C-alpha positions as CSV (number, residue, x, y, z in Angstrom):
1,M,2.9,-28.1,-100.1
2,M,1.2,-25.3,-98.6
3,H,-0.6,-27.7,-96.1
4,W,2.2,-29.5,-96.1
5,L,4.1,-26.0,-94.7
6,L,1.6,-25.5,-92.4
7,K,1.3,-28.9,-90.7
8,R,5.0,-28.4,-89.6
9,E,4.7,-24.6,-88.6
10,G,6.1,-23.9,-91.8
11,Y,5.6,-20.1,-91.7
12,P,8.2,-18.8,-92.7
13,P,8.5,-20.9,-96.4
14,A,4.7,-20.0,-97.0
15,I,5.9,-16.4,-96.3
16,A,9.1,-17.0,-99.0
17,I,6.9,-18.6,-101.6
18,S,4.3,-15.6,-101.4
19,V,7.2,-13.4,-102.0
20,V,8.2,-15.4,-104.8
21,L,5.2,-15.5,-106.4
22,H,4.5,-11.6,-105.9
23,V,8.1,-10.9,-107.6
24,A,7.6,-13.2,-110.8
25,L,3.9,-11.6,-110.8
26,L,5.7,-8.2,-110.8
27,L,8.2,-9.8,-113.6
28,F,5.8,-10.5,-115.7
29,I,3.6,-7.5,-115.5
30,F,6.7,-6.0,-116.7
31,V,7.7,-8.0,-120.0
32,L,4.1,-7.7,-120.7
33,S,4.6,-3.8,-120.5
34,R,7.6,-3.5,-122.4
35,D,6.2,-5.8,-125.4
36,S,3.3,-3.2,-126.4
37,K,2.2,-6.0,-129.0
38,H,0.7,-8.3,-126.9
39,E,-2.5,-7.8,-124.9
40,L,-2.4,-7.1,-121.7
41,R,-4.1,-9.4,-119.4
42,I,-3.9,-9.1,-115.6
43,I,-3.8,-12.1,-114.1
44,Q,-5.2,-12.4,-111.2
45,P,-3.2,-13.7,-108.1
46,A,-4.3,-16.8,-106.4
47,A,-5.7,-16.4,-103.5
48,I,-3.6,-17.5,-99.9
49,Q,-5.8,-18.9,-97.5
50,A,-4.4,-17.6,-94.0
51,T,-4.4,-20.2,-91.5
52,T,-5.4,-18.7,-87.9
53,I,-4.3,-20.1,-84.5
54,Q,-7.1,-21.9,-83.8
55,D,-6.7,-24.0,-86.5
56,N,-3.3,-25.3,-85.7
57,P,-3.6,-27.6,-83.0
58,Q,-0.1,-27.9,-82.1
59,R,-0.2,-24.2,-81.1
60,Q,-3.8,-24.9,-79.9
61,R,-2.4,-27.5,-77.7
62,K,1.0,-25.4,-77.1
63,A,-1.1,-22.3,-76.4
64,E,-3.3,-24.5,-73.7
65,R,-0.1,-25.7,-72.0
66,I,1.1,-22.6,-71.3
67,E,-2.1,-21.5,-70.3
68,L,-2.3,-24.5,-67.7
69,Q,1.8,-23.7,-67.1
70,R,0.2,-20.1,-66.5
71,K,-2.3,-20.9,-64.1
72,Q,-0.7,-23.4,-62.3
73,E,2.3,-21.1,-61.8
74,E,-0.3,-18.8,-60.8
75,Q,-1.6,-21.3,-58.5
76,R,1.2,-22.1,-57.2
77,K,2.2,-18.3,-56.2
78,Q,-1.2,-18.1,-55.0
79,A,-0.6,-21.2,-52.8
80,E,2.6,-19.6,-51.7
81,E,0.9,-16.1,-51.2
82,Q,-1.3,-18.3,-49.2
83,K,1.1,-19.9,-47.1
84,R,3.4,-17.0,-46.4
85,K,-0.2,-15.4,-45.2
86,A,-0.7,-17.9,-43.2
87,D,2.8,-18.2,-42.0
88,E,2.9,-14.8,-41.1
89,E,-0.6,-14.7,-39.2
90,K,0.8,-17.8,-37.5
91,A,4.1,-16.2,-36.8
92,Q,1.8,-12.7,-35.7
93,Q,-0.4,-14.8,-33.3
94,E,2.3,-17.1,-32.0
95,L,3.8,-13.4,-31.7
96,L,0.8,-12.4,-29.6
97,V,0.4,-15.3,-27.6
98,K,4.5,-14.5,-26.5
99,Q,3.7,-11.3,-25.8
100,E,0.2,-12.1,-24.1
101,A,2.8,-14.8,-21.9
102,E,5.6,-12.3,-21.4
103,K,2.7,-9.7,-20.1
104,K,0.7,-12.0,-17.7
105,L,4.5,-13.1,-16.1
106,Q,5.7,-9.8,-15.9
107,Q,2.2,-8.3,-14.0
108,Q,2.5,-11.8,-12.0
109,K,6.1,-10.8,-11.0
110,Q,4.5,-7.0,-10.6
111,Q,1.8,-8.3,-8.4
112,Q,4.4,-10.6,-6.9
113,L,6.9,-7.8,-5.7
114,Q,3.4,-5.7,-4.9
115,D,2.5,-8.3,-2.3
116,Q,6.5,-8.8,-1.2
117,Q,6.6,-4.5,-0.8
118,K,3.1,-4.9,0.5
119,R,4.2,-7.9,3.0
120,K,7.1,-6.0,4.4
121,L,5.4,-2.9,4.4
122,E,2.9,-4.4,7.3
123,D,5.7,-6.3,8.7
124,D,7.8,-3.1,9.6
125,Q,4.4,-1.5,10.3
126,K,4.0,-4.0,12.8
127,K,7.7,-4.1,14.1
128,Q,6.9,-0.6,14.5
129,T,3.7,-1.1,16.3
130,A,5.5,-3.7,18.3
131,A,8.3,-1.9,19.4
132,R,6.1,1.3,19.8
133,E,3.9,-0.6,22.2
134,A,7.1,-2.1,23.5
135,E,8.6,1.3,24.1
136,Q,5.1,2.6,25.4
137,Q,5.1,-0.5,28.3
138,K,9.0,0.0,29.5
139,N,7.9,4.2,30.0
140,K,4.3,2.8,31.6
141,E,6.8,0.7,34.1
142,K,9.0,2.7,34.3
143,L,6.9,5.7,34.8
144,K,5.2,3.2,37.6
145,K,8.7,2.4,39.0
146,E,9.3,6.3,39.3
147,E,5.9,6.8,41.0
148,D,6.1,3.9,42.8
149,D,9.4,4.5,44.5
150,R,7.8,7.8,45.0
151,L,5.5,7.2,46.6
152,K,7.7,4.5,48.6
153,A,10.1,7.7,49.0
154,E,7.1,9.4,50.5
155,R,5.8,7.4,53.0
156,E,9.1,6.6,54.2
157,L,9.8,9.8,54.7
158,E,6.4,10.8,56.1
159,A,7.1,7.6,58.2
160,R,10.0,9.1,59.5
161,R,8.3,12.9,59.7
162,L,5.4,10.9,61.8
163,Q,8.4,8.8,63.8
164,A,10.3,12.4,64.1
165,Q,6.9,13.9,64.8
166,Q,5.7,11.4,67.2
167,Q,9.4,11.0,69.0
168,A,9.0,14.9,69.3
169,L,5.7,14.5,70.9
170,T,6.8,12.1,73.0
171,E,9.6,14.2,73.8
172,E,7.5,17.3,74.4
173,Q,4.8,15.1,76.9
174,Q,7.7,13.5,78.8
175,L,9.4,17.6,78.8
176,V,5.8,19.0,79.7
177,A,5.0,16.3,82.4
178,Q,7.9,17.0,83.8
179,Y,7.7,21.3,84.1
180,I,4.0,20.2,85.3
181,A,5.3,18.0,88.0
182,Y,7.8,20.6,88.6
183,I,4.6,23.7,88.8
184,K,2.6,20.9,90.8
185,D,4.9,20.5,93.1
186,L,5.2,24.4,93.6
187,V,1.9,25.0,94.3
188,R,1.5,21.9,96.5
189,E,4.7,23.8,98.5
190,E,2.5,26.6,98.5
191,W,-0.7,25.0,99.6
192,S,-2.6,24.8,102.7
193,R,-5.0,22.4,103.1
194,P,-8.0,23.5,104.4
195,P,-9.6,21.4,107.5
196,S,-12.4,20.2,104.7
197,A,-9.9,18.1,102.3
198,K,-10.6,14.9,101.5
199,N,-9.3,12.0,99.8
200,G,-9.9,12.4,96.2
201,M,-10.9,16.1,95.6
202,Q,-9.7,18.1,92.4
203,A,-9.4,21.5,91.2
204,V,-8.4,23.0,87.6
205,V,-6.6,26.4,87.6
206,Q,-6.8,28.0,84.4
207,L,-2.8,29.7,84.2
208,T,-1.7,32.5,81.7
209,V,2.2,32.5,81.7
210,V,4.4,35.0,80.2
211,P,8.2,33.8,79.2
212,T,9.4,35.2,82.2
213,G,7.3,32.5,83.7
214,E,5.3,35.0,86.1
215,I,1.5,34.4,86.4
216,V,-0.4,36.9,85.0
217,T,-3.6,35.4,85.5
218,A,-5.3,32.4,87.5
219,Q,-8.5,30.8,88.0
220,V,-10.2,28.0,88.8
221,V,-12.6,26.5,85.8
222,Q,-13.4,23.6,87.4
223,G,-14.5,23.4,90.7
224,S,-14.1,20.5,93.2
225,G,-17.5,21.6,95.1
226,D,-15.9,22.3,97.8
227,V,-14.9,26.5,97.9
228,M,-13.0,26.5,100.7
229,F,-10.7,23.8,98.8
230,D,-11.1,25.6,95.1
231,N,-9.6,28.6,97.3
232,S,-7.0,27.4,99.1
233,V,-5.6,26.3,95.3
234,L,-6.0,29.4,93.9
235,Q,-4.3,31.3,96.8
236,A,-1.7,28.1,96.6
237,V,-0.8,29.3,92.7
238,K,-0.7,32.9,93.4
239,K,1.5,32.7,96.2
240,V,4.0,30.8,93.9
241,Q,3.8,34.1,91.5
242,R,6.2,33.2,89.1
243,F,7.4,30.0,87.6
244,P,11.5,30.3,87.3
245,D,12.2,27.3,85.2
246,L,9.6,28.2,82.6
247,Q,11.3,31.1,81.5
248,K,14.8,28.3,80.7
249,L,11.8,26.5,78.6
250,S,10.8,29.6,76.8
251,V,14.2,30.4,75.4
252,Q,15.5,26.9,74.9
253,N,11.9,26.3,73.4
254,A,9.4,28.6,72.8
255,A,7.5,26.6,70.8
256,V,6.9,24.3,73.4
257,F,6.0,27.2,76.0
258,D,4.0,28.8,73.5
259,R,2.1,25.9,72.9
260,N,2.0,24.6,76.2
261,F,2.8,27.2,79.2
262,R,1.3,30.2,77.6
263,N,-2.4,29.2,78.4
264,F,-2.7,25.8,80.3
265,N,-4.7,24.6,83.1
266,L,-3.6,23.0,86.0
267,L,-5.1,19.6,87.9
268,F,-4.4,20.1,91.4
269,Q,-4.8,16.6,93.4
270,P,-3.0,16.4,96.4
271,E,-2.6,12.3,97.3
272,D,-1.4,12.6,101.0
273,L,-4.8,13.1,101.7
274,L,-5.9,11.5,104.8
275,R,-9.5,11.5,104.6
């Protein structure tokens, strides 16, 4: 029966039988203790051989199945853990790749923005430079035009001045020529032709005249070669003594008088000589 129970994994019945046997043994001992007439005999209990789990093939197979299931579960958990770690690593790698791509894209955008700003700055600088150069060129042209206009105005003014001066000189020369002719006429009226006078003779007399027209000094500075002719001219000038019209000239135009008649040379050359 014990073998049958062990094969059927009947551990509770075996325990029960063991308990029953022990109880029976105790009752037997109790009965013997009350019957003094009977010789006390100690009956050795039957040895009960315990069977370990190693001696139970079914239990061993079950334990092996449990161990196998445990190992399979551990392997499954390890596989899941490895898969989880691989997925995490893959996700982390993908995140790093994505971050790197975003970083590169951001750098490209930043570089493009910097390039645009740089080109804009260069364009602005070129425009400013061109504007400054245009303004400088405009100012140069303006200054050149102003300078040309100034020079033109100066030339026109100088031309007008020269023209006016030439005109004034011409007028003065004409006026001087008129007064020289007037003086010569007065001297010729007082001149007494000497017998030695010949055609082509001339003498130059230097005169000093005051604004009243009076002759202060008179002297021959270039003779004709004939002393009598030169003296006759000098005597004629002294006889005139005064040029009344020169007084009027000194009043009307003192500058002309001072330039031309304060001190001047009179060329005396009679044109009506017969020889």
